[in-house]
N, C-alpha and C positions, 0 to 999 in steps of 0.2 A: 504494500500500500504506500503510495507516494504522499508526501507531506506538503501541503500548500506553502508557497514561499513566505506568506505572512506568518504562518505558524513556525517556520524555520527561524525567522528573526525573533519571534517571541520566545522560542526555546533557548536561543542564545542569550537573550536578555534575562530570562528567568533565573539562570544560574548566577548571573551577576547580582540581580536583585536579592536573591536568596542569601548569598554570602554577605551582602551589605546589611540585610535584615538581621542575620545572626550576629554580625559584628556589633550592631547597635544594641541588641539584647545583652550581649556579653559585656557591655559597659557596666551593667548592673549585676547580672548573674554570673558569678565566677564558678567555673566548672559546670557540672550537670549537662555536659554536651549532648548526651543521648536523650535526656528529657527535653531539652530545647529543640533538638532535631525532630523528635516525634510530635511535639506540640505544633511545630510549624508545618510538618508534613500532614498532620491531621487537618489543619486549617485549609491548606491548599487542596486537600482531598475532599473538602466539604464534610468533614466528620467531627465528632465530639470526642473529648478526651477525659479520662479519669486518672487523676494523679494521686498515687498512694505513697505515703511516707510519714515518718514520725514528725512531730512538731519541730519547727525551727529550721527546716531545710529549704526555705524560700519558695514554697509552692505558690503561695498567694502572690508574692513579689514577682515570680516568674510570669504568672498570668497577667498581672497589672502591667509589667514591662512590655510584654508582647502586644498588649492592646495599644500602648503608647506608640510603639515602633510601627504598628500597622495603621495608626491614625484612625482608630475605630472607637466608637462609644463603648463604655465599660460600666458594668454594674456588678457590685459584690453583694451577694445575698448570704447572710450568715444563717445557716439552717439550725433551728433550735426545736425542742420538743413541742413548743406552743405555736409554731409557725403554721399559718393556715394557707390554703391555695390562693385565696383572694389577696394575701399579703404579697405574693409574687406576681400574680396575673394582673391584679387591679380589681376595682369594684365600681359599681354604679352609685352615684349619689344624687340626691334631689336638690337641684339648684334653686336659687331665689326666684327664678321664673317658673317654678313648679314643674320643671321638666327634668327627666333623668339624663345624666351624662356620665360617660365612662371615664374614670381616672386611671390611666395606664400605670401598671406596676413596674418594678425594676426589670421584669423580664423583657421589656421593650428596649433592648440595647443590642449592639452587635456581638459583644462578648460578655457572656454571663459567667461569673465565678460563683459556682454553687459550693460554698465553703462548708466542709464537714457535712456532706449530703446525707450521710447515714445517721445523723442525729435528729432527723425530723420524721414524723410518722408517715406510713405508706400513702395516705391520701394526699399529702403535700408532695411527696416524691413523685406520685403519679401525675401531678399537675404539669410536670416537665415532659411527660411522654409525648403528648401531642405536639408540644413546641419543638422537641428534638426531631421527631419524625416528619411532621407536616410543615414545620416552621410557621405555625399559626396557632392561635388560641381561640377557643370558643367560650363565650360568656354571654349570658342573657339572650341566648338564641342567635347570637351573631358571631361569625367567624372573622377574626381580625388577623391580618398578616403581620408577621414580625419583620423588623428591618433586615435587609440583606446587605452583606453576608451575616449569618447568624451562627454562633457557636456556643455550646455549653462546655465549660471546662470545670469539672467537679473535683474536689479534693476529699481525701479520706485518711483517717488515722488508723493504721493497722494494729496498734497496740491496745488502746483503751476501748473495749467493746461493751462495757456496762452502760445500760440505758441507751443503746443504739438500735437502729432498725436496718439490718443488712438489706442491700438492694436486691430485689428479686432478679432471677436470671433474665426475664423478659426485658427489664430495664437496663441491665448490664449489657445486653446484646445491642442496645442502641449506641453504646460508646464504641467508636472505632478502635481506640487505643486504651489499654490499661498500662499506664506509665509508672514504673517504680522509681521513686526519687530516693536515692541512697545517700549515705553519709559522704561528705567530701573527703578527699585525701588530705594528708597533713599540710602540704604546701598550699592546696586550695583553701583550706580552713584558715591558714595563716593569712592569706591574701584577703579573705572575707573579713577577718577581724580587723586588719589594717584599714580596710575601706569603710567599715561601718562604725569605727570608734573615733573618727575624725569629723570635722565639720564641713568636709568637701561634699558638695552637692553635684551629682551627675545628672545631666539633662539628656533625656532620650528624645531623639528627633524622629518624626514619622518618616518612614521610607516608602510606603505604598499608600495608595488611596483605596477606598472601598471598590471603586470601579476597576482598578487594576487587579485587585484580589479576585474579583468575580471573573475577570478575563482569564487569569491564570488558572482558576478553577475549571473553566471551560476547556482550556488548553490541556490540562491533565486528562480530561475525559476524551479528548480528540486524538491523542497520540496512539499509534497502532501498537498492537501486542501480537507477538508470534504465537502460533497455535500451541507450540510445545510449552511456552510459558503459561498460557491459560490452562493447559492440561495439568501442568505441575501444581499450580495454585489450587485447582479443584481437587486433585488427587491428595494434596496435603491436607485439605479440610476434611475430606472423606476418611482419611486414615485415622482421624481422631475419634471416629464413631465406633464404639464396640459393637461387635456382631456383624459389621460390614466386611465383605470379602476383602482380604488384604490388610486388615487391621493388624498392626504388630502386637506382640505379646504384652508389652507394657500398657497398651491401651485396653486390651481385653481384661487384663488383671486388675487395673487400677483406676479405670474411668467408668463412671456410671452413665454419663451423657456427654456426647461430643459436640463439636461446633456445627452450627447450621449453615445454610447457604449464604447468609449475610457475611460470614467469615470469608468465603470464596470471593465474594464481590470486593470486600475491603482489601484482601490480599492483592488483587489485581490493581485496584485504584491506588493503594499505598505504594505498590511497586512502580507504578507510573510516576507518581510524585517523587519517589526516591531517585528514579532515573533522571528526571528533569532537573532535580536539585544538583545532580552531578554532571549536568551538561550532555546527557545522552538522549537520543531521539526516540528510543524504544527500550522498555525494560527487559532484563534477562532474568534467569532463575536466581542469580545472586541478589537481585533487588527484592524478589519475593521473600527470600530467606532473611533479608535485612529487616523486614517489617513483620515477620511471622510471629515472633515471641509476644510483643505487646498486643497483637491482634487476636491471638489464640488463647492467651493465658486466662482470661476471664470468661471464656466460653466453654471450658472443660470443667465438668463436675466430677470431682474425685469420689470414689466409693470408700467404704469403711476400711477396706484393706489398705488403701493408699494412705489414709490418715493414720492408721495404726503403725504402718511401717515407715512413716515419715517421708513418703515419696511426694515431692512437691510438683506443682503444675509446671514450673519452669524446667524441671528435670525431664518431665514427660515430653514437653514440646521440643526441648533440645535433642532428645533422643530420636524422636521421629523425623527431625530435620536431616 
């Protein structure tokens, strides 16, 4: 499949803009290269991201910095046990003219930081489902579109689970990436401490506009993919399903439920974005492998045997790769 000349120029520009964008984010975020990459790839793939890590690893700061570098509107929603769906979607009020009017909630922004998403009850978590899938909300019988581009970047603390409401698999499946934010290295932490204990203020400049982001999102969808890469992505997703012919022993023994078709779709789209970010016009199998772990890890449900033997999801995915 030939690529139109306009798209060829766009591919060449995309690599440059991607590097400039990452450089701008790295003014504030020290280290966490994999997390930054996956957040940016998720945005250009038109997907949502779940960031999992202990407190103090700059998850919130990362999302805020990315929003500034992209020049997009940003809302932070602190999820708490008493948060109601209307608190994030908005509600109707009766005005002085005796007419109802809708007051938009914080969900009406380009980038939504759902902070500690597992600390709010399921009815409020579910209020995000329509927004994440349809990019619209329905209230008082009216369907209202959300601003484009639209992303939900949620954070979660993996340690303290008392008084939390784990996300159901149906909602986890809406997230393209499950990004694990790990501790920084000694040198990175030293640089973080130096940067954050002085009075120097770093200003992040916007690199892209909303229109450019949507253009590059369309470009990601348009670039061609070889049949063998498509087949590899689909085969990788199907190999996670116990009981399916060709499923490896580690899947049959340790997985209760495997990844669904949405994983195959995200593997292909994520591989496209990864290839474009590295200046290539079409993804190969290595691009699929580069995005496979954060796409698959939250879509596999371990059985009791895996939990008893301490077999982690990351080990399972790494082994089937």
